[in-house]
C-alpha positions in Angstrom: 100.1 52.3 96.6 98.5 54.8 94.4 94.9 53.4 95.3 95.5 53.4 98.9 96.4 57.2 98.8 93.5 57.9 96.9 91.2 56.2 99.5 92.6 58.1 102.2 92.1 61.3 100.6 88.7 60.4 99.8 88.3 59.5 103.6 89.7 62.4 104.7 87.2 64.6 101.9 84.2 63.1 103.3 85.3 63.4 107.1 86.2 67.1 106.8 83.7 69.6 108.1 82.8 73.0 106.6 81.9 75.8 108.9 79.7 78.2 107.5 79.1 81.4 109.2 76.3 84.0 108.8 78.5 87.2 107.4 76.0 89.5 108.4 76.4 88.8 112.0 80.2 89.0 111.4 79.4 92.7 109.7 77.4 93.9 112.5 80.1 92.8 115.2 82.7 95.0 113.4 80.5 98.1 113.5 81.1 100.4 116.6 78.2 100.3 119.0 76.4 103.5 119.5 75.1 104.7 123.0 71.6 105.8 122.7 72.3 109.4 124.6 75.4 109.8 121.8 72.8 109.1 119.0 70.3 111.3 120.0 72.8 114.2 120.7 74.0 113.5 117.3 70.5 113.8 115.6 69.8 116.7 117.5 72.8 118.8 115.5 71.2 117.9 112.2 69.0 120.7 110.6 66.2 120.6 108.0 67.4 121.5 104.5 66.0 124.6 102.9 63.7 124.9 100.4 66.3 125.7 98.0 68.8 123.3 99.1 66.1 120.9 98.1 65.3 122.2 94.9 68.9 122.0 94.0 69.1 118.4 95.2 66.1 117.4 93.3 67.3 119.1 90.0 70.3 117.2 90.1 69.2 113.9 90.8 66.4 114.3 88.2 68.9 115.2 85.8 71.1 112.3 86.9 68.0 110.0 86.5 67.1 111.1 83.0 70.8 110.7 82.0 70.8 107.5 83.4 67.5 106.6 81.8 68.7 107.6 78.4 72.2 105.6 78.9 69.9 102.4 79.7 67.6 103.1 76.3 70.6 103.4 74.1 72.2 100.1 75.5 68.7 98.3 75.0 68.5 99.6 71.4 72.1 98.5 70.7 71.5 94.9 72.2 68.1 95.0 69.9 70.1 96.1 67.0 72.8 93.4 67.6 70.2 90.8 68.1 68.5 91.5 64.9 71.6 91.4 62.9 72.4 88.0 64.2 69.1 86.6 62.6 
C-alpha cells in the first residue's frame, strides 16, 4: 500500500507544471503610467540647483564616501588580522 502512494506522489510531482513569470514585467505593470504631457509639465517645474547647493551636496557626498571608505578599510584590516591569527 505504501509503495502505491509513493508511486502516485512521484507521478504527481513529475506531471506538475511550474509557471515562471518575469517579475520585471509584473513590477512594470504595477507602476502607474505617466502621460507624456504630465511628465513634460512636471519636468518643467524643476529648477537647476544653485552653485551653493551643489557645493553643499558635493561636500556631504564626499564626506560620506570618505567615511564609508574608512569603514571598508577597517573591515578589511580586521579580516586580514583574523585570517593571519588562524594560520
